[in-house]
VOPAGU-2260 file (C-alpha; in pm, 1 decimal, decimal comma):
REM VOPAGU-2260
SITE   aa  ch    i         X         Y         Z
SITE  MET   A    0     160,3     950,5    1358,2
SITE  ILE   A    1     216,1    1314,5    1438,1
SITE  GLY   A    2     570,7    1247,2    1557,7
SITE  HIS   A    3     661,1    1121,5    1210,9
SITE  ALA   A    4     453,2    1380,5    1022,9
SITE  GLN   A    5     636,6    1670,5    1188,5
SITE  GLN   A    6     970,0    1564,0    1041,0
SITE  ARG   A    7    1059,9    1775,6     735,3
SITE  ARG   A    8    1162,2    1478,1     520,0
SITE  VAL   A    9     830,2    1298,4     582,7
SITE  GLY   A   10     554,8    1373,2     332,8
SITE  ALA   A   11     275,3    1156,2     471,0
SITE  VAL   A   12     202,3     900,0     742,1
SITE  GLY   A   13     -50,0     617,4     719,7
SITE  ALA   A   14    -207,8     391,1     981,3
SITE  LYS   A   15    -307,1      27,0    1016,3
SITE  LEU   A   16    -673,2     -21,6     922,6
SITE  SER   A   17    -888,8    -318,0    1022,0
SITE  PHE   A   18   -1231,0    -437,1     907,7
SITE  PRO   A   19   -1510,7    -459,6    1168,4
SITE  ASP   A   20   -1459,6    -839,0    1187,0
SITE  GLY   A   21   -1095,7    -790,1    1292,1
SITE  ARG   A   22    -926,9    -877,3     961,7
SITE  VAL   A   23    -653,3    -636,2     858,9
SITE  GLN   A   24    -739,2    -418,5     558,5
SITE  HIS   A   25    -437,2    -190,8     520,5
SITE  GLU   A   26     -75,0    -201,8     630,9
SITE  GLY   A   27      89,9      11,1     365,1
SITE  ILE   A   28      64,7     -34,7     -12,0
SITE  THR   A   29     306,2    -226,0    -231,4
SITE  VAL   A   30     301,1    -110,3    -594,1
SITE  GLY   A   31     319,7    -360,3    -879,5
SITE  VAL   A   32     217,9    -667,8    -679,0
SITE  GLY   A   33    -108,8    -841,0    -760,8
SITE  GLY   A   34    -193,1    -586,8   -1031,8
SITE  VAL   A   35    -160,4    -212,3    -983,9
SITE  ALA   A   36    -110,7    -215,4    -607,4
SITE  VAL   A   37    -190,1    -431,2    -307,2
SITE  ASN   A   38    -233,8    -367,0      61,7
SITE  THR   A   39      56,5    -515,2     253,0
SITE  ASN   A   40     -37,3    -813,2     469,1
SITE  SER   A   41      97,9    -873,3     821,2
SITE  ARG   A   42     125,5   -1245,5     753,2
SITE  GLY   A   43     366,9   -1168,6     474,8
SITE  TYR   A   44     740,3   -1129,1     465,9
SITE  PHE   A   45     874,2   -1111,2     824,9
SITE  SER   A   46     535,3    -978,2     947,4
SITE  ILE   A   47     611,8    -658,8     757,7
SITE  GLY   A   48     270,4    -513,0     838,7
SITE  ASN   A   49     369,9    -487,2    1203,4
SITE  LEU   A   50     679,0    -273,5    1137,1
SITE  VAL   A   51     715,6     103,7    1115,4
SITE  ARG   A   52     861,1     146,9     769,0
SITE  ASN   A   53     882,9     348,9     449,7
SITE  CYS   A   54     631,2     272,3     174,6
SITE  TRP   A   55     590,9     384,9    -183,4
SITE  ALA   A   56     217,3     439,6    -134,1
SITE  LEU   A   57     -40,8     471,9     145,1
SITE  THR   A   58    -418,3     470,5     159,4
SITE  ALA   A   59    -598,9     801,6     208,2
SITE  ALA   A   60    -856,6     642,2     438,9
SITE  CYS   A   61    -628,6     756,4     721,8
SITE  LEU   A   62    -346,8     974,7     597,8
SITE  MET   A   63    -167,5    1248,2     790,5
SITE  ILE   A   64      -8,5    1501,2     559,0
SITE  ARG   A   65     113,5    1854,5     619,1
SITE  PRO   A   66     -83,7    2113,0     416,3
SITE  GLU   A   67     226,9    2252,3     246,3
SITE  VAL   A   68     316,3    1904,7     114,8
SITE  PHE   A   69     -40,1    1849,3      -9,3
SITE  TRP   A   70     -37,5    2178,2    -202,0
SITE  GLU   A   71     318,4    2129,3    -326,6
SITE  VAL   A   72     219,9    1800,9    -490,8
SITE  GLY   A   73     -98,3    1952,0    -635,4
SITE  GLY   A   74    -350,8    1763,3    -421,3
SITE  PHE   A   75    -556,4    1470,5    -543,0
SITE  GLU   A   76    -578,5    1396,1    -914,2
SITE  GLU   A   77    -940,3    1480,6    -997,8
SITE  ARG   A   78    -944,8    1245,0   -1295,9
SITE  LEU   A   79    -904,6     952,3   -1054,0
SITE  ARG   A   80   -1257,0     972,0    -918,4
SITE  VAL   A   81   -1275,3     649,9    -713,5
SITE  ALA   A   82    -973,8     420,0    -729,0
SITE  PHE   A   83    -598,6     479,6    -705,3
SITE  ASN   A   84    -628,4     850,1    -618,3
SITE  ASP   A   85    -448,9     786,9    -289,0
SITE  VAL   A   86    -182,5     567,7    -450,3
SITE  ASP   A   87    -123,0     836,3    -713,5
SITE  LEU   A   88    -108,3    1115,1    -451,8
SITE  THR   A   89     138,7     937,5    -228,4
SITE  MET   A   90     356,5     821,7    -518,6
SITE  ARG   A   91     379,2    1185,3    -633,4
SITE  ILE   A   92     476,2    1285,7    -278,1
SITE  HIS   A   93     749,5    1022,2    -286,2
SITE  GLN   A   94     857,3    1147,1    -630,5
SITE  LEU   A   95     926,0    1489,0    -474,1
SITE  GLY   A   96    1172,2    1323,6    -236,3
SITE  TYR   A   97     958,0    1289,4      74,7
SITE  ASP   A   98     936,7     972,7     284,5
SITE  LEU   A   99     604,0     794,5     328,0
SITE  ILE   A  100     580,1     625,4     667,2
SITE  TYR   A  101     347,6     340,4     764,9
SITE  GLN   A  102     276,7     347,8    1140,9
SITE  PRO   A  103     126,7      15,7    1265,2
SITE  ASN   A  104      83,5     137,6    1622,8
SITE  THR   A  105    -209,9     349,8    1507,9
SITE  ASN   A  106    -485,2      95,3    1442,6
SITE  LEU   A  107    -828,3     211,5    1327,3
SITE  LEU   A  108   -1154,8      41,2    1237,5
SITE  HIS   A  109   -1239,0      97,5     870,1
SITE  GLN   A  110   -1555,1       4,5     684,8
SITE  GLU   A  111   -1406,5      22,1     337,7
SITE  SER   A  112   -1649,4     104,6      60,5
SITE  ALA   A  113   -1942,2     133,0     302,3
SITE  LEU   A  114   -2075,9     434,5     111,9
SITE  ARG   A  115   -1952,1     377,8    -240,6
SITE  GLY   A  116   -1983,0      -1,9    -258,7
SITE  SER   A  117   -1727,4    -201,5    -452,6
SITE  LEU   A  118   -1709,0      47,6    -738,8
SITE  HIS   A  119   -1374,2      20,8    -915,6
SITE  PRO   A  120   -1395,4     199,5   -1252,1
SITE  SER   A  121   -1167,7      67,1   -1525,0
SITE  GLU   A  122   -1105,8     423,9   -1644,8
SITE  ASP   A  123    -932,9     497,0   -1311,5
SITE  GLU   A  124    -698,1     202,5   -1360,9
SITE  ASP   A  125    -639,6     305,4   -1724,0
SITE  PHE   A  126    -550,8     663,1   -1622,9
SITE  PHE   A  127    -321,4     540,7   -1345,4
SITE  GLN   A  128    -138,8     310,6   -1586,5
SITE  LYS   A  129     -99,7     588,9   -1843,8
SITE  ARG   A  130      59,9     811,3   -1580,2
SITE  TRP   A  131     279,0     554,0   -1407,7
SITE  GLY   A  132     325,8     280,8   -1669,5
SITE  ASP   A  133     269,8     -90,4   -1618,9
SITE  PRO   A  134     267,6    -142,2   -1241,0
SITE  LEU   A  135     416,6    -489,3   -1274,3
SITE  GLU   A  136     720,5    -330,9   -1438,4
SITE  GLN   A  137     760,0     -71,1   -1163,4
SITE  ASP   A  138    1033,0    -123,5    -907,9
SITE  ASP   A  139     876,7     -43,6    -572,7
SITE  PRO   A  140    1187,5      76,0    -385,8
SITE  TYR   A  141    1061,1     -81,1     -62,4
SITE  TYR   A  142     976,5    -425,9    -201,5
SITE  ASN   A  143    1243,6    -693,6    -224,3
SITE  PRO   A  144    1284,0    -785,5    -593,5
SITE  ARG   A  145    1350,3   -1147,5    -494,6
SITE  LEU   A  146     994,5   -1182,6    -366,2
SITE  SER   A  147     706,8   -1279,8    -592,8
SITE  ARG   A  148     488,1   -1013,7    -751,6
SITE  HIS   A  149     215,3   -1270,2    -818,6
SITE  ALA   A  150     202,8   -1524,2    -533,4
SITE  GLN   A  151       5,9   -1472,7    -215,1
SITE  TYR   A  152     224,7   -1416,9      93,6
SITE  TYR   A  153     510,8   -1291,8    -127,2
SITE  PHE   A  154     689,6   -1620,9    -192,8
SITE  HIS   A  155     728,2   -1805,7    -520,4
SITE  ASP   A  156     563,9   -2149,1    -516,6
SITE  GLU   A  157     898,4   -2330,6    -523,2
SITE  VAL   A  158    1013,7   -2138,8    -213,9
SITE  LYS   A  159     699,0   -2226,7     -18,9
SITE  GLN   A  160     764,6   -2595,2     -77,6
SITE  VAL   A  161    1110,6   -2566,2      74,2
SITE  TRP   A  162    1038,6   -2387,9     399,6
SITE  LEU   A  163     676,7   -2463,6     492,5
SITE  PRO   A  164     636,4   -2774,4     710,9
SITE  ARG   A  165     416,6   -3061,1     595,9
SITE  GLY   A  166      56,5   -3009,7     692,2
SITE  HIS   A  167      90,3   -2630,3     691,9
SITE  PRO   A  168    -217,3   -2479,1     520,5
SITE  LEU   A  169      -1,8   -2291,5     268,2
SITE  ALA   A  170     217,6   -2588,1     179,3
SITE  SER   A  171     125,3   -2742,4    -153,6
SITE  THR   A  172      18,6   -3104,7    -146,6
């Protein structure tokens, strides 16, 4: 992570996070998919979660950021008390022209919401949408516009029927 973070054009670097049971929790954030934002999934498009890549947003659960970038962007938005504060922070970093790098070779165990529970205040989502607009209308510069913004695993239902073999658990019956 530090190798990327030391580059002047890089604003922040995020890591792969896994739940205690081994399931992947975070592999970069895609904005405007599945609502406001969704954690990228390694089973998705070309195993994207296993690739070092640019993202439009990263989680703050493990985020390496140089202090001068943090202060330049104004730090965390205090009005986003629980949810989307990391998405907002990293999108503002990107807005200043910095790259956001997801680094899958750094894999950490993460007990998400262990202290705060599943709290997800609607006022946080409302504030985020007022600042950034309707997420489903946003064009995440690192998300292929030909992929679905609604379907699981990125593909439109009609595409899944074409390429998934019969008997595959994702193939429709």
